[in-house]
Z-matrix of the N, CA and C atoms (Angstrom, degrees):
N
C 1 1.451
C 2 1.521 1 110.01
N 3 1.309 2 114.15 1 157.82
C 4 1.454 3 122.33 2 171.69
C 5 1.527 4 104.92 3 -120.22
N 6 1.335 5 116.10 4 91.96
C 7 1.464 6 119.86 5 -173.15
C 8 1.510 7 109.19 6 70.59
N 9 1.341 8 116.35 7 -120.93
C 10 1.461 9 121.65 8 -179.90
C 11 1.528 10 112.60 9 -105.32
N 12 1.323 11 116.72 10 19.10
C 13 1.460 12 120.15 11 177.97
C 14 1.528 13 109.59 12 -133.54
N 15 1.320 14 115.65 13 170.52
C 16 1.458 15 120.94 14 -179.52
C 17 1.523 16 110.64 15 -71.10
N 18 1.306 17 116.69 16 140.75
C 19 1.466 18 122.30 17 170.49
C 20 1.524 19 105.38 18 -90.51
N 21 1.322 20 116.02 19 88.47
C 22 1.465 21 120.83 20 -171.86
C 23 1.522 22 112.59 21 -65.27
N 24 1.336 23 117.65 22 -33.90
C 25 1.457 24 119.40 23 178.57
C 26 1.526 25 110.84 24 -64.28
N 27 1.322 26 116.52 25 -46.94
C 28 1.460 27 120.38 26 178.82
C 29 1.532 28 110.67 27 -66.48
N 30 1.323 29 116.54 28 -41.37
C 31 1.464 30 120.41 29 179.63
C 32 1.525 31 110.21 30 -59.63
N 33 1.322 32 116.93 31 -42.33
C 34 1.468 33 120.82 32 178.39
C 35 1.525 34 110.54 33 -60.86
N 36 1.324 35 117.28 34 -42.42
C 37 1.464 36 120.88 35 178.36
C 38 1.531 37 111.21 36 -62.86
N 39 1.313 38 116.24 37 -43.92
C 40 1.464 39 120.68 38 -179.26
C 41 1.527 40 110.41 39 -64.58
N 42 1.309 41 116.84 40 -44.64
C 43 1.464 42 121.07 41 179.74
C 44 1.525 43 110.25 42 -61.38
N 45 1.317 44 116.58 43 -44.51
C 46 1.471 45 119.82 44 179.13
C 47 1.519 46 111.22 45 -63.86
N 48 1.328 47 117.63 46 -39.34
C 49 1.462 48 121.19 47 179.76
C 50 1.522 49 111.69 48 -66.54
N 51 1.325 50 117.42 49 -32.56
C 52 1.464 51 121.90 50 -177.46
C 53 1.519 52 113.55 51 -88.42
N 54 1.313 53 117.66 52 -18.93
C 55 1.461 54 122.06 53 -174.62
C 56 1.521 55 110.83 54 -53.10
N 57 1.319 56 118.09 55 137.47
C 58 1.459 57 130.06 56 9.07
C 59 1.534 58 113.80 57 -96.48
N 60 1.315 59 117.92 58 16.43
C 61 1.464 60 121.89 59 -178.63
C 62 1.528 61 110.16 60 -65.07
N 63 1.327 62 115.65 61 138.33
C 64 1.470 63 120.15 62 175.16
C 65 1.521 64 109.42 63 -72.02
N 66 1.327 65 116.41 64 149.17
C 67 1.463 66 122.69 65 -172.44
C 68 1.522 67 110.67 66 -123.76
N 69 1.334 68 115.32 67 138.34
C 70 1.459 69 122.61 68 170.75
C 71 1.516 70 107.51 69 -104.08
N 72 1.326 71 116.79 70 122.82
C 73 1.459 72 120.72 71 175.15
C 74 1.517 73 107.00 72 -77.87
N 75 1.314 74 116.62 73 127.13
C 76 1.466 75 121.81 74 -168.58
C 77 1.520 76 113.75 75 -81.59
N 78 1.309 77 115.48 76 -174.18
C 79 1.457 78 122.56 77 -171.72
C 80 1.520 79 115.06 78 -67.71
N 81 1.304 80 118.90 79 1.84
C 82 1.464 81 119.87 80 171.24
C 83 1.524 82 109.72 81 -61.36
N 84 1.315 83 115.55 82 -13.20
C 85 1.464 84 121.95 83 179.34
C 86 1.528 85 111.41 84 -52.86
N 87 1.336 86 117.41 85 -33.68
C 88 1.470 87 121.10 86 -179.66
C 89 1.525 88 112.95 87 -65.82
N 90 1.323 89 116.63 88 -20.69
C 91 1.466 90 120.54 89 -177.22
C 92 1.527 91 113.04 90 -84.57
N 93 1.314 92 117.16 91 -7.61
C 94 1.464 93 121.25 92 -176.85
C 95 1.529 94 110.96 93 -74.12
N 96 1.325 95 116.00 94 137.77
C 97 1.464 96 119.60 95 179.26
C 98 1.523 97 111.71 96 -73.97
N 99 1.334 98 118.10 97 -28.34
C 100 1.464 99 122.05 98 179.66
C 101 1.531 100 109.51 99 -134.81
N 102 1.333 101 117.69 100 87.83
C 103 1.462 102 119.49 101 -176.49
C 104 1.527 103 113.65 102 -64.26
N 105 1.309 104 117.90 103 -26.83
C 106 1.462 105 120.13 104 -179.27
C 107 1.521 106 111.13 105 -72.73
N 108 1.323 107 117.13 106 -40.56
C 109 1.454 108 120.54 107 173.97
C 110 1.520 109 110.01 108 -64.26
N 111 1.320 110 116.86 109 -39.95
C 112 1.463 111 120.80 110 178.87
C 113 1.533 112 110.67 111 -61.90
N 114 1.329 113 117.84 112 -40.12
C 115 1.466 114 119.97 113 177.77
C 116 1.525 115 111.00 114 -59.92
N 117 1.328 116 116.22 115 -42.63
C 118 1.466 117 119.40 116 178.01
C 119 1.519 118 110.55 117 -60.11
N 120 1.328 119 116.80 118 -41.00
C 121 1.463 120 120.45 119 179.42
C 122 1.522 121 111.37 120 -69.57
N 123 1.327 122 117.43 121 -39.68
C 124 1.457 123 120.85 122 179.44
C 125 1.521 124 111.57 123 -65.70
N 126 1.320 125 117.21 124 -30.74
C 127 1.465 126 120.99 125 179.86
C 128 1.528 127 112.08 126 -65.68
N 129 1.315 128 117.32 127 -17.78
C 130 1.469 129 120.55 128 177.64
C 131 1.527 130 111.82 129 -68.32
N 132 1.317 131 116.27 130 -17.66
C 133 1.458 132 121.76 131 -178.03
C 134 1.528 133 108.74 132 -105.79
N 135 1.316 134 116.54 133 104.65
C 136 1.474 135 119.81 134 -176.69
C 137 1.527 136 111.79 135 -62.98
N 138 1.323 137 117.79 136 -21.11
C 139 1.461 138 120.95 137 179.54
C 140 1.529 139 112.28 138 -72.11
N 141 1.330 140 117.33 139 -24.15
C 142 1.465 141 121.07 140 -179.44
C 143 1.527 142 107.74 141 -86.23
N 144 1.334 143 115.21 142 111.93
C 145 1.459 144 118.90 143 -177.13
C 146 1.529 145 113.53 144 -118.84
N 147 1.354 146 116.63 145 -3.28
C 148 1.458 147 120.24 146 -176.84
C 149 1.520 148 109.87 147 -146.44
N 150 1.335 149 115.76 148 143.49
C 151 1.464 150 121.96 149 170.72
C 152 1.524 151 106.80 150 -121.65
N 153 1.345 152 115.48 151 121.00
C 154 1.460 153 121.66 152 175.80
C 155 1.522 154 108.33 153 -90.35
N 156 1.319 155 116.56 154 124.38
C 157 1.452 156 120.61 155 179.80
C 158 1.520 157 111.11 156 -140.62
N 159 1.302 158 115.16 157 144.89
C 160 1.467 159 119.41 158 175.16
C 161 1.525 160 110.29 159 -93.64
N 162 1.323 161 116.57 160 10.56
C 163 1.455 162 121.30 161 -177.99
C 164 1.510 163 115.02 162 -60.25
N 165 1.328 164 117.86 163 -17.11
C 166 1.455 165 120.47 164 -178.01
C 167 1.506 166 114.25 165 -94.72
N 168 1.326 167 116.94 166 4.29
C 169 1.461 168 117.13 167 -175.92
C 170 1.519 169 113.10 168 -88.37
N 171 1.325 170 116.57 169 9.50
C 172 1.470 171 120.73 170 176.09
C 173 1.533 172 108.03 171 -132.37
N 174 1.331 173 117.33 172 125.29
C 175 1.471 174 120.45 173 -176.03
C 176 1.531 175 114.16 174 -53.88
N 177 1.306 176 118.43 175 -31.71
C 178 1.470 177 119.37 176 -179.35
C 179 1.529 178 112.18 177 -68.23
N 180 1.322 179 117.54 178 -9.33
C 181 1.461 180 120.24 179 -179.80
C 182 1.524 181 112.85 180 -107.36
N 183 1.317 182 118.15 181 7.23
C 184 1.460 183 120.43 182 -178.80
C 185 1.529 184 111.61 183 -60.64
N 186 1.321 185 117.72 184 -38.46
C 187 1.462 186 120.81 185 178.53
C 188 1.517 187 111.17 186 -62.42
N 189 1.321 188 116.45 187 -43.52
C 190 1.463 189 121.23 188 177.14
C 191 1.520 190 110.34 189 -60.30
N 192 1.319 191 116.90 190 -42.82
C 193 1.462 192 120.27 191 -179.57
C 194 1.530 193 110.90 192 -62.19
N 195 1.311 194 117.03 193 -40.45
C 196 1.457 195 120.33 194 177.35
C 197 1.521 196 111.64 195 -61.85
N 198 1.305 197 116.73 196 -41.21
C 199 1.473 198 120.79 197 177.85
C 200 1.528 199 110.78 198 -66.10
N 201 1.329 200 116.90 199 -39.86
C 202 1.465 201 120.32 200 178.49
C 203 1.523 202 110.89 201 -63.69
N 204 1.339 203 116.98 202 -42.97
C 205 1.465 204 120.84 203 178.37
C 206 1.523 205 109.86 204 -58.40
N 207 1.332 206 116.47 205 -46.39
C 208 1.469 207 120.85 206 -178.51
C 209 1.526 208 111.58 207 -64.99
N 210 1.317 209 117.02 208 -44.07
C 211 1.467 210 121.12 209 -178.57
C 212 1.525 211 112.41 210 -69.35
N 213 1.318 212 116.87 211 -33.70
C 214 1.461 213 120.69 212 -176.09
C 215 1.528 214 112.32 213 -75.42
N 216 1.325 215 116.76 214 -32.14
C 217 1.465 216 121.36 215 -175.50
C 218 1.524 217 111.04 216 -68.03
N 219 1.303 218 117.34 217 150.12
C 220 1.463 219 127.79 218 -0.43
C 221 1.531 220 113.54 219 -93.35
N 222 1.322 221 117.76 220 -6.05
C 223 1.465 222 119.81 221 -173.04
C 224 1.530 223 113.81 222 -71.57
N 225 1.329 224 115.69 223 -34.46
C 226 1.463 225 120.34 224 -172.97
C 227 1.520 226 110.10 225 -126.34
N 228 1.332 227 115.60 226 138.51
C 229 1.464 228 121.82 227 174.20
C 230 1.520 229 108.63 228 -98.44
N 231 1.306 230 116.30 229 143.57
C 232 1.464 231 121.64 230 173.58
C 233 1.525 232 107.35 231 -94.24
N 234 1.324 233 116.05 232 122.57
C 235 1.458 234 123.20 233 -179.11
C 236 1.526 235 107.72 234 -107.58
N 237 1.318 236 116.06 235 110.04
C 238 1.467 237 121.39 236 -176.82
C 239 1.519 238 109.90 237 -84.59
N 240 1.310 239 116.32 238 128.21
C 241 1.460 240 121.54 239 179.49
C 242 1.511 241 110.23 240 -146.66
N 243 1.291 242 115.72 241 -156.86
C 244 1.463 243 120.19 242 176.77
C 245 1.509 244 112.69 243 74.59
N 246 1.311 245 116.92 244 71.10
C 247 1.458 246 119.69 245 179.01
C 248 1.512 247 113.92 246 85.52
N 249 1.324 248 116.49 247 22.99
C 250 1.464 249 120.65 248 -178.51
C 251 1.528 250 110.23 249 -64.96
N 252 1.335 251 114.60 250 137.81
C 253 1.465 252 122.50 251 174.29
C 254 1.516 253 107.81 252 -124.00
N 255 1.314 254 116.49 253 168.17
C 256 1.462 255 120.00 254 -179.96
C 257 1.523 256 111.38 255 -64.66
N 258 1.326 257 117.07 256 -42.75
C 259 1.464 258 120.14 257 178.92
C 260 1.525 259 110.93 258 -65.19
N 261 1.317 260 116.71 259 -42.48
C 262 1.457 261 120.51 260 178.75
C 263 1.520 262 110.92 261 -63.62
N 264 1.326 263 117.14 262 -38.81
C 265 1.459 264 121.33 263 177.99
C 266 1.526 265 110.29 264 -59.30
N 267 1.320 266 116.98 265 -46.71
C 268 1.476 267 120.43 266 179.74
C 269 1.531 268 110.82 267 -59.28
N 270 1.326 269 115.49 268 -49.31
C 271 1.463 270 119.36 269 -176.98
C 272 1.520 271 111.82 270 -67.07
N 273 1.312 272 116.70 271 -42.88
C 274 1.465 273 120.35 272 179.65
C 275 1.520 274 110.54 273 -62.14
N 276 1.312 275 117.30 274 -42.82
C 277 1.463 276 120.10 275 178.44
C 278 1.527 277 111.12 276 -61.37
N 279 1.322 278 116.90 277 -46.79
C 280 1.468 279 119.85 278 -176.18
C 281 1.525 280 112.16 279 -70.04
N 282 1.319 281 118.31 280 -30.93
C 283 1.468 282 120.61 281 -175.47
C 284 1.519 283 114.43 282 -97.38
N 285 1.343 284 118.10 283 -12.25
C 286 1.463 285 118.42 284 -176.81
C 287 1.520 286 114.04 285 -133.40
N 288 1.316 287 117.86 286 -16.35
C 289 1.460 288 120.10 287 -177.37
C 290 1.516 289 114.23 288 84.75
N 291 1.325 290 118.57 289 4.32
C 292 1.462 291 120.23 290 175.82
C 293 1.521 292 108.06 291 -60.29
N 294 1.338 293 115.53 292 134.60
C 295 1.460 294 120.93 293 -177.39
C 296 1.527 295 112.72 294 -119.51
N 297 1.323 296 116.83 295 -6.18
C 298 1.460 297 121.04 296 -176.21
C 299 1.525 298 109.12 297 -123.45
N 300 1.330 299 115.55 298 132.45
C 301 1.461 300 120.84 299 -173.71
C 302 1.520 301 110.92 300 -134.96
N 303 1.311 302 115.84 301 143.36
C 304 1.462 303 122.89 302 176.54
C 305 1.524 304 108.20 303 -114.19
N 306 1.324 305 115.71 304 123.55
C 307 1.460 306 120.81 305 179.93
C 308 1.514 307 109.63 306 -114.02
N 309 1.312 308 115.81 307 137.98
C 310 1.454 309 122.04 308 175.32
C 311 1.511 310 109.69 309 -120.21
N 312 1.318 311 115.57 310 -91.52
C 313 1.459 312 120.57 311 -174.44
C 314 1.528 313 113.22 312 -66.20
N 315 1.308 314 118.43 313 -25.94
C 316 1.467 315 120.73 314 -177.61
C 317 1.517 316 113.16 315 -63.05
N 318 1.323 317 117.52 316 -20.30
C 319 1.463 318 120.45 317 -179.50
C 320 1.530 319 111.75 318 -114.37
N 321 1.331 320 115.72 319 17.65
C 322 1.467 321 119.69 320 -177.23
C 323 1.526 322 111.65 321 -116.90
N 324 1.287 323 114.69 322 150.32
C 325 1.454 324 122.25 323 177.89
C 326 1.528 325 110.14 324 -57.13
N 327 1.330 326 115.40 325 130.40
C 328 1.458 327 120.46 326 179.60
C 329 1.517 328 114.34 327 68.44
N 330 1.335 329 116.62 328 10.83
C 331 1.480 330 121.39 329 -178.53
C 332 1.539 331 110.95 330 54.59
N 333 1.340 332 115.53 331 36.62
C 334 1.468 333 121.92 332 -178.35
C 335 1.527 334 109.57 333 -115.27
N 336 1.333 335 116.37 334 141.52
C 337 1.467 336 120.01 335 178.65
C 338 1.512 337 112.57 336 -57.76
N 339 1.323 338 117.33 337 -31.42
C 340 1.455 339 119.79 338 179.58
C 341 1.532 340 112.17 339 -92.12
N 342 1.339 341 116.49 340 5.58
C 343 1.460 342 120.54 341 177.95
C 344 1.514 343 111.65 342 -75.81
N 345 1.308 344 115.57 343 153.85
C 346 1.460 345 122.55 344 177.45
C 347 1.532 346 109.64 345 -64.79
N 348 1.339 347 116.23 346 137.14
C 349 1.462 348 120.57 347 175.44
C 350 1.528 349 108.13 348 -67.46
N 351 1.332 350 115.36 349 132.24
C 352 1.465 351 122.15 350 -176.66
C 353 1.530 352 110.55 351 -97.70
N 354 1.339 353 117.31 352 109.47
C 355 1.466 354 120.11 353 -178.35
C 356 1.524 355 113.25 354 -53.94
N 357 1.327 356 118.68 355 -36.70
C 358 1.459 357 121.01 356 179.21
C 359 1.522 358 112.13 357 -62.08
N 360 1.326 359 116.81 358 -38.62
C 361 1.468 360 121.13 359 177.70
C 362 1.528 361 110.25 360 -66.91
N 363 1.323 362 116.04 361 -41.17
C 364 1.471 363 120.43 362 178.76
C 365 1.525 364 110.15 363 -63.77
N 366 1.315 365 117.12 364 -42.14
C 367 1.464 366 121.28 365 178.16
C 368 1.526 367 110.91 366 -62.54
N 369 1.331 368 116.50 367 -42.29
C 370 1.465 369 120.64 368 178.11
C 371 1.527 370 110.57 369 -62.68
N 372 1.317 371 117.42 370 -40.79
C 373 1.468 372 121.25 371 177.00
C 374 1.519 373 111.19 372 -61.09
N 375 1.322 374 115.75 373 -45.35
C 376 1.468 375 119.76 374 179.76
C 377 1.516 376 110.40 375 -58.58
N 378 1.324 377 117.78 376 -43.72
C 379 1.455 378 121.68 377 179.93
C 380 1.528 379 111.09 378 -62.90
N 381 1.322 380 116.88 379 -41.71
C 382 1.460 381 120.63 380 178.14
C 383 1.527 382 109.84 381 -63.31
N 384 1.332 383 116.03 382 -47.01
C 385 1.466 384 119.63 383 179.88
C 386 1.519 385 111.75 384 -59.70
N 387 1.314 386 116.49 385 -43.36
C 388 1.473 387 119.81 386 178.75
C 389 1.525 388 110.76 387 -60.91
N 390 1.321 389 117.51 388 -36.64
C 391 1.457 390 119.84 389 179.98
C 392 1.527 391 111.91 390 -72.24
N 393 1.332 392 117.12 391 -26.96
C 394 1.465 393 120.90 392 179.70
C 395 1.518 394 112.34 393 -78.45
N 396 1.315 395 115.77 394 -32.26
C 397 1.451 396 119.23 395 -173.43
C 398 1.489 397 109.20 396 -91.49
């Protein structure tokens, strides 16, 4: 970022360096003053296909997440993360249409980033996702 907006010159360099690999724009997305304008700019880069944001981890932002999903499609997917839980995933999906989720501590032993990933938790997530879609 360049302050509260995209550093398009640097982004172009990064995209060119990574090409043809697909790119996920990370959670710096929350720092942008105008996320909708940023989505339009990100769509100029065919390599960018996902935006990871923690914007969906608070119920008061579900409406915003729904608007972001609509504006980003079809070129970019919104990936909701940042403290995602199974209950939050269900509610966020039903209230905003988000279909992609990033889980960290919710599927780890002791709910710690350095905890072992628990296959049973991952299986439970898959079952929930299948029921939502």
